[in-house]
C-alpha positions as CSV (number, residue, x, y, z in Angstrom):
1,M,-42.7,71.8,-129.3
2,N,-40.6,74.9,-128.5
3,W,-40.9,74.4,-124.8
4,L,-39.6,70.8,-125.1
5,Q,-36.5,72.1,-127.1
6,N,-35.9,74.7,-124.4
7,I,-36.0,72.2,-121.7
8,L,-33.5,69.9,-123.6
9,V,-31.1,72.9,-124.3
10,G,-31.3,74.0,-120.7
11,S,-30.7,70.5,-119.4
12,M,-27.7,70.1,-121.6
13,F,-26.3,73.5,-120.5
14,F,-26.7,72.9,-116.8
15,G,-25.3,69.4,-117.3
16,A,-22.2,70.7,-119.0
17,L,-21.9,73.4,-116.2
18,T,-22.0,70.7,-113.6
19,I,-19.3,68.7,-115.3
20,V,-17.0,71.7,-115.7
21,G,-17.7,72.5,-112.0
22,Y,-16.7,69.1,-110.8
23,F,-13.5,69.1,-112.6
24,T,-12.5,72.6,-111.6
25,I,-13.8,72.6,-108.0
26,I,-14.5,69.2,-106.7
27,S,-11.8,67.2,-108.5
28,D,-8.3,66.5,-107.1
29,E,-6.8,69.6,-108.8
30,G,-9.6,72.0,-107.8
31,P,-9.7,74.5,-104.9
32,F,-11.9,72.2,-102.8
33,A,-9.9,69.1,-103.5
34,K,-9.0,67.0,-100.5
35,R,-6.4,68.8,-98.3
36,G,-4.7,68.3,-95.1
37,N,-1.1,66.9,-95.3
38,Y,1.5,69.6,-95.5
39,I,5.2,69.1,-95.8
40,V,8.0,71.5,-96.5
41,V,10.8,71.0,-99.0
42,Y,13.9,73.2,-99.3
43,F,15.5,74.1,-102.6
44,E,18.5,76.1,-103.7
45,S,16.5,77.8,-106.3
46,A,12.7,78.2,-107.1
47,E,13.3,78.4,-110.9
48,G,10.4,77.0,-112.7
49,L,8.2,76.6,-109.5
50,K,5.0,78.6,-108.6
51,K,2.0,78.3,-106.5
52,G,-0.1,75.5,-107.9
53,T,2.7,73.6,-109.5
54,R,1.9,69.9,-109.5
55,V,3.5,67.4,-107.2
56,T,3.8,63.6,-107.9
57,V,4.7,60.8,-105.6
58,L,6.2,57.8,-107.5
59,G,4.7,59.3,-110.7
60,V,1.1,59.6,-109.2
61,P,-0.4,63.1,-109.0
62,M,-0.6,63.7,-105.3
63,G,-0.9,67.4,-104.6
64,N,0.5,70.9,-105.4
65,I,2.6,73.7,-104.1
66,E,0.7,76.1,-101.8
67,E,3.5,78.3,-100.6
68,I,7.0,79.5,-101.6
69,S,9.1,81.4,-99.3
70,L,12.6,82.7,-99.0
71,I,14.2,82.1,-95.7
72,S,17.6,82.9,-94.1
73,V,20.1,80.3,-93.1
74,D,23.4,80.2,-91.1
75,P,26.7,78.7,-92.3
76,D,25.3,75.1,-91.4
77,N,22.4,75.8,-93.8
78,K,19.9,76.0,-90.8
79,A,17.1,78.4,-90.8
80,V,17.6,81.6,-88.7
81,S,15.7,84.8,-88.4
82,D,16.2,87.6,-91.0
83,N,17.9,89.9,-88.5
84,S,20.2,87.2,-87.0
85,E,23.9,87.8,-86.8
86,E,24.4,84.2,-88.0
87,R,22.6,84.7,-91.3
88,T,24.9,84.0,-94.1
89,A,22.6,83.1,-97.1
90,Q,19.1,82.4,-98.3
91,R,17.3,79.3,-99.5
92,V,13.8,78.5,-100.8
93,A,11.2,76.8,-98.6
94,V,8.3,75.3,-100.5
95,G,5.0,74.3,-98.8
96,I,3.5,71.3,-100.4
97,N,0.0,70.0,-99.8
98,L,-0.5,66.3,-100.3
99,R,-3.7,64.3,-100.5
100,Q,-2.4,61.6,-98.2
101,P,0.7,61.4,-95.9
102,V,3.9,60.0,-97.3
103,I,6.6,58.0,-95.4
104,F,10.1,59.1,-96.3
105,Y,13.3,57.0,-96.0
106,S,16.9,58.0,-96.1
107,D,17.2,57.1,-99.8
108,Y,14.5,59.6,-100.7
109,R,14.9,61.9,-103.8
110,I,12.9,65.0,-104.7
111,A,13.5,66.7,-108.0
112,V,12.1,69.4,-110.2
113,K,11.4,67.9,-113.6
114,S,9.7,68.7,-116.9
115,E,7.5,66.1,-118.3
116,S,8.1,67.4,-121.8
117,L,10.1,70.1,-123.5
118,L,7.2,72.7,-123.4
119,S,5.2,71.4,-120.4
120,D,5.1,72.9,-116.9
121,R,7.6,71.9,-114.3
122,V,6.5,69.3,-111.6
123,I,8.0,68.3,-108.3
124,A,8.7,64.5,-108.5
125,I,8.9,62.8,-105.1
126,D,10.5,59.4,-104.6
127,P,10.0,58.7,-100.9
128,G,12.5,55.8,-100.8
129,I,12.1,52.2,-99.7
130,P,12.5,50.5,-96.3
131,A,15.5,48.4,-97.4
132,D,17.7,48.0,-100.5
133,E,18.0,44.9,-102.7
134,K,20.5,43.3,-100.3
135,G,18.2,43.7,-97.3
136,H,20.0,46.6,-95.7
137,P,17.5,48.7,-93.9
138,H,17.1,52.4,-94.7
139,E,16.3,54.8,-91.9
140,K,12.8,56.1,-91.6
141,L,13.0,59.9,-91.4
142,P,11.2,62.0,-88.8
143,V,9.5,64.4,-91.4
144,L,7.0,66.8,-90.0
145,V,3.6,66.3,-91.7
146,M,1.1,69.1,-90.7
147,G,-2.6,68.9,-90.7
148,K,-4.9,71.7,-92.1
149,D,-6.6,72.2,-88.8
150,E,-3.2,72.2,-87.0
151,L,-2.2,75.1,-89.2
152,S,-5.4,76.9,-88.8
153,D,-5.4,76.7,-85.0
154,A,-1.8,78.1,-85.0
155,D,-2.6,80.6,-87.7
156,L,0.6,79.9,-89.5
157,T,1.6,78.7,-92.9
158,A,3.4,75.3,-93.3
159,V,6.8,76.9,-93.6
160,E,6.2,79.2,-90.5
161,F,4.8,76.2,-88.5
162,Q,7.9,74.1,-89.3
163,L,10.3,76.8,-88.3
164,E,8.5,77.3,-85.0
165,S,8.5,73.6,-84.4
166,K,12.2,73.3,-84.9
167,K,12.8,75.4,-82.0
168,T,11.4,72.8,-79.6
169,R,12.0,69.5,-81.3
170,E,14.2,67.7,-83.9
171,I,12.6,67.8,-87.3
172,Y,14.3,66.3,-90.4
173,E,14.5,68.7,-93.3
174,L,13.7,67.5,-96.9
175,F,15.9,68.8,-99.7
176,G,15.0,68.8,-103.4
177,E,17.1,69.2,-106.6
178,A,16.0,72.2,-108.8
179,G,17.1,71.2,-112.3
180,K,17.4,73.9,-115.0
181,D,14.6,74.5,-117.4
182,P,15.4,72.6,-120.7
183,I,14.5,75.7,-122.7
184,A,16.8,77.8,-120.6
185,S,19.6,75.2,-120.9
186,I,19.3,75.3,-124.7
187,T,19.4,79.1,-124.6
188,D,22.5,79.0,-122.5
189,L,24.2,76.6,-124.7
190,I,23.5,78.8,-127.8
191,A,24.8,81.7,-125.9
192,E,28.0,80.0,-125.0
193,N,28.6,78.9,-128.6
194,R,27.3,82.1,-130.3
195,A,30.4,82.4,-132.5
196,D,30.2,78.9,-133.8
197,V,26.5,79.0,-134.3
198,R,26.8,82.2,-136.3
199,R,29.6,80.7,-138.4
200,T,27.6,77.6,-139.1
201,I,24.6,79.6,-140.2
202,N,26.8,81.7,-142.4
203,N,28.3,78.6,-144.0
204,V,24.8,77.2,-144.7
205,A,23.8,80.5,-146.2
206,E,26.8,80.5,-148.5
207,I,26.2,76.8,-149.5
208,S,22.5,77.6,-150.3
209,E,23.5,80.6,-152.4
210,K,26.0,78.6,-154.4
211,V,23.4,76.0,-155.0
212,N,20.9,78.5,-156.1
213,T,23.3,80.3,-158.5
214,G,24.6,77.1,-160.0
215,K,28.1,77.3,-158.6
216,G,29.9,74.2,-157.6
217,T,29.2,70.5,-158.4
218,L,26.0,70.4,-156.4
219,G,24.8,73.7,-157.7
220,M,25.5,72.6,-161.4
221,L,23.7,69.2,-160.7
222,V,20.7,71.1,-159.4
223,N,20.5,73.8,-162.1
224,D,22.1,72.3,-165.1
225,S,19.6,69.9,-166.8
226,D,22.2,68.4,-169.1
227,L,24.7,67.6,-166.3
228,H,21.8,66.3,-164.3
229,D,20.8,63.9,-167.2
230,K,24.4,62.7,-167.6
231,A,24.7,62.0,-163.9
232,H,21.5,60.1,-164.0
233,T,22.7,58.1,-167.0
234,L,26.1,57.4,-165.3
235,V,24.2,56.1,-162.2
236,N,22.1,53.8,-164.3
237,D,25.1,52.5,-166.2
238,A,26.9,51.8,-163.0
239,D,23.9,49.9,-161.8
240,V,23.9,47.8,-164.9
241,V,27.6,47.0,-164.5
242,V,27.0,46.0,-160.8
243,K,24.2,43.7,-161.9
244,E,26.2,42.1,-164.6
245,A,29.2,41.6,-162.3
246,R,26.9,39.9,-159.7
247,E,25.4,37.6,-162.4
248,G,28.9,36.7,-163.5
249,F,30.0,35.8,-160.0
250,E,26.9,33.7,-159.6
251,D,27.7,31.8,-162.8
252,T,31.3,31.3,-161.8
253,R,30.0,30.0,-158.5
254,E,27.7,27.5,-160.2
255,Q,30.5,26.3,-162.5
256,A,33.0,25.7,-159.8
257,P,31.8,22.2,-158.9
258,V,31.8,21.1,-162.5
259,D,35.4,22.4,-163.1
260,S,36.6,20.6,-159.9
261,F,35.0,17.4,-161.1
262,L,36.5,17.5,-164.5
263,R,40.0,18.4,-163.0
264,A,39.7,15.4,-160.7
265,I,38.9,13.1,-163.6
266,F,41.9,14.3,-165.8
267,T,44.1,14.1,-162.8
268,A,43.1,10.5,-162.1
269,F,44.0,9.3,-165.8
């Protein structure tokens, strides 16, 4: 009987190992997931981005970041070599791997977002539509989509390949918006209003101390049982008065037709 139990335990172990291996290696997010459609998106900042960051297209998980590079640009925001005399600034180039090619139109939008307050950042891609609601067409953009074999043959990364390709042909550059991390935004807001926050905390502490020591009306209501009972009685009495007043109004409303009828009779005679 022991050998049968060992076989069952071993089967369960290897079955669980197979499932874990599928979701970590073969699945869409694993290292052996389907690859082969690379694009480059430029950002002003890589805050919140890292290698492996998820990428969605119209809300559908579609790939991840495979490369983040800092490149030099000229006054027209065009990429130049690091030792170029026209170099004036830097920007971030992000190499993205997509599971299938995406068609971009002139109304596209790419933004770095947080799905929740504490979740990791994602790059959300809206590739745009061929025409707007009024039927006005949107331009289809000549975005360079690179294949895995193409990059392997050239022995270049996606960013390097695009920079080299721009020297010989026109390539449209995609730009994304890098929003601030919500936690960092909250931290900045607190830092900018540090004096007001400190004053508010001190006021709350003073109020709590007065309540605990029985000072002030609220403190006396909380700590003085006699005053608390009187306040409770006052509230009950007020409730009774309101109910009696409501009943009096209802009686007056019911008697109003009778009074009007008697007044009409006496007026007639």
